[in-house]
N, C-alpha and C positions, 0 to 999 in steps of 0.2 A: 501603120500609115502615118505619114508625116503631116504636120499642120500646113495648110496652103499659104498661110501668112507667115513669112519668116520673122522671127523675133530675136533681137539681140539681147544678151544678158544685161540687165539693168542694175545699176548701183543704187543703194539706199532704198527708197520706197516707190519709185516710179514703175509703172507697169500697166497691164490692161485694166485692172479694177480700181486703181488709185489715181488721184489727181497728180499732176506733174510735180515732181520734186527735183529730179535731175533728168533732163532730156538728152538723149544721145543721137536721135535721128528724126528726120522730118515726118516719117510715118506715124510715130507716136504722137506728135503734135496734131497731125491731121485727124487721127482717131479721137483725140481729146476734143477738138473743135467741131467734129461732125455731130456731136450730141448737143451743141450749144445753139440757141436760137435768139434772134433779135426780138426785143420787146419795146413797147412804147413807154415813155416816162410818165409817171403819175403826177409829178411836179416839175416845174421849170425853174431853174435847173434841178436835176435829180440830186438827192442827198447821197453822201458817200455810204451811209448805212443802208440805203435802199438798193444799191448796186452790188452784186456779188463779185467775187474775184473772177476776172476774165469773162464777165458777163457783158454782153453788148446791149446798150440801151439807147434808143433814139428819142431825142427831144425835138418834137415837130415844130414847136413854136420858135425855138432859137436855131433850128436847122443844124443840130450838132449830134454827133455820135459819141456817147460816153462809154468808158470801160474803166475798171479798177485793176491796176497792176501794182502788185506789192503793197497793197493798202492805200495807194494814191489814186484819186479819181483823175482821169485824163480824158480829153475830148478832141475831136476833129471837127472842124467847121465845114459845112456843105455850102457850095455856092451855085 
């Protein structure tokens, strides 16, 4: 019996059980982000050490959404 979800061969260490190392298709990205959830910030603004890689954190007092990409904390402002 074949797997109902088609999977492309991955290079390096990306796959079902690992975090993204090298992505080759959008389905792998969607599977990775499906397990992520947004959480509220404990401090305003959040510290880089408090935000995990590709974790989404909402700062309610400044109306910003923070995430860490490649070790750099980035945000989007809400209006």
